[in-house]
N, C-alpha and C positions, 0 to 999 in steps of 0.2 A: 752483579757487582763486579766492576773492572779492577784490576790490580795494577799498580805502578811501582816502578823501581825509582826511587828519589836519589838522584846523583847531585849531591851538593859540593860546592867548592868555589874558589875564587875564579877559576878559568881565565887566567891572566897571562896569556890569552888562551882561548879554546884551540886545541890542536888535534892531530890525527890520533894520538894516543887515547884522549878522551873519547873520540868517536869509535875507535876500535872496541873500547870496553862497552860502549853503548850498543853497537851492532851485535856484539857477542851476547849480550844480555837479551836483546830482542830475539836473536836467533835461537836462544835456549828455550823460548816458549814459556818461561816461568812467569812472565808478566805480559800485560797488554801493551804497555809503553814504558819508555825510559824518560823521566822528567828531569831535565836539567834545572838546578836551582842555584844560579849565580848568587853569591852573597855579597851584601853591601859592607857587613862588619864581620871580620873573621878574627876570633879572639886568640887564635894560634899564630896568625900572621900579621899582627898589629904593625902598621907602618910599612909593610913590604909590598902591598898591592899597589900596582902602578896605575892602572887604568881605572877610570871612574865606572860606576856601576852601569849606567845607561849605555856606554859604548860596549862593555863587556857583554851585556844582555843582547844587544843587537848583533854582535859577532856570533854569539851562540845561536841566536835565532836563524841566522843566515847559513849556519853550518848544519843544521838539522837534517837527518835522513830519515828513512822509513822507520815508523814506530817510535819516533822521538818527539818530545815536546820541551818547551821551556816555559817556566812560571816565574813570576816576579814576586812571590811570596816571601822571599828573604831579602827584599830590597829595603826593609826596615826591621827594627826589633833589636833584641839584646845580643844577637849573634850566637846564641846557645841553641844547640839542636833540639833539646827538649821543649824549649819555648817555641821554636818554629813548628815542630811537628804537632804540638797542641793546637796551634792555630790551623794547621792544615787539616787535622782530624776533624775539627769543628766546621771548617769550611766545606769539606768534601765528605760528609757522612756516609755517603753511598759508595765510597771507594775503599779499597784496602791497599796497604803500602808495604814496600820493603825500603829499608835505608841502606844505601850501598857503602860499604866500609872495607878498606884494605886490611889484611892480616897484621900489618905492622901497627896500625892504630888501634886494632882491637886489643892489644896488650895493655893499652893505656886508657881503655874505656872507663875503668874505675875511677879515673881522675876527671872525667867529664862532669860538667854541671848537671845535677839532678840524675845521678847514676841509677838510683833505685827505680825512678820512673821509667828511664830508658830500658832497663832490663825487664820491666814488668809489661810495658805497652808497646815496645817496638820490635818489629821483625827485621832482622838484619839479613842483607845479601852480602855474604863475606867473599871477598875476592883474594885468594892467596897471592902473596908476593915473595919473590926469591929472597931467601935468607930470613924469612919469618914463618916458620912452621906453625901450623894451627895447634894450639894446646887444648886437649880435651877438657881440662878443668874450666878453661875460659868459655868453651863452646856450650858447656853444660849449664852455664849461668844465664845464657841469652836464648831468645827465640831466633832461630836462624836457619838459613839455607846456604850452603857453600857452593860456589860456582867456580869451577877451574877455567881460567881464561889465559891463553898464551900471552906472555908479556909483550908490550911494545917498548922500543927503546926511546920514544919521544918523551920530552918533559917541557913544561912551560919555561924553566930556567934555561934550558938549551935553546928554545926559540928566542928568548929575550937576548941572551948572549950572542947569537948569530946576527940579530938585528943590530946590536951595538957595534959588532965587528964588521958590518957591511956586507955579510955573507947572505947568499940566497936561502930561501926557506923551502926549497923544493922537497917534497915528501914529509915535511914536518907539519904543515897546516894545509887545509883545503886549498887547492889552486886557486878557486875564485876569490878567496879571502886574502891571498898573500899580499898582494900590494896594499890593501886597506889596512891590514895588521901592521905592515912596515910604516905606513903613513901615520898611524895612530901612536906607535911605541917609539919610533926613532927619535922625536923631540923630547919625549919623557926620559928616555935613556941617556940622551945627550945632556940633559939638565942634571942628571945624577953624576955625570962626569966619571971619575975614576971608580966610583963606588960600584958602577954596574959590573965591574970585573968580579966583584964578590957576590957569592950566592944570595939571592934575594929571599930565599927560604931558609929555615933553621940549618945550621951546619951539621947536616947528617947525610947519610947516603940518599941521593937523589933517585926518585922513582918516576915512572912515566906518567902516572895519573894522580889527579887530585881527587880521591875516591871518597872523601869524607868531609866532615865539618869538624875538624879537631879543635879542642877548646881547653882552657884550664878552668878547673872547678873554682867557684867563688869561695873566699876564705870565710 
């Protein structure tokens, strides 16, 4: 039975911070591969994802390195992690999985849709983030493995802002994808006009990676 780390997010766009995390997970030897799962619908980022699913998927596919895969299982569906994982578990019964999550979002896991199912059936690969120490009470409530990874300063917001400002993306995205990313995002950002100067993600501290599938619990 092979084990995979499921790395969900919008990847809007994929950047070197995402790839750094994936490489470090592969290097740790705790899984056989890291599977990127670009989402089509994100309940935490409604209306803020710029690029369509097909192009984001292709960019991720083109950026993959050793021990990395990309699946399209989150191209449809409710946008909730529990629903996605139940589909994946049924589709791949001979595989085992970790769900990659940052320590900042771990604190709000109780508000995710189907929290009871998540804590019962999901193994989490927790990546600590600066400013969000791991709380033992939270860790005791989930099945988890903690992996210490050196932070990367790159974020999707940073990449989009540099494109909007006409600045180069050297060191932020894979070199082979730099022109393609600019080509895809520049007209979308221009269309947004002045609004691109505002953060496209929620107004909180920006982190390098989209390590999770954050969501609001249904009422």
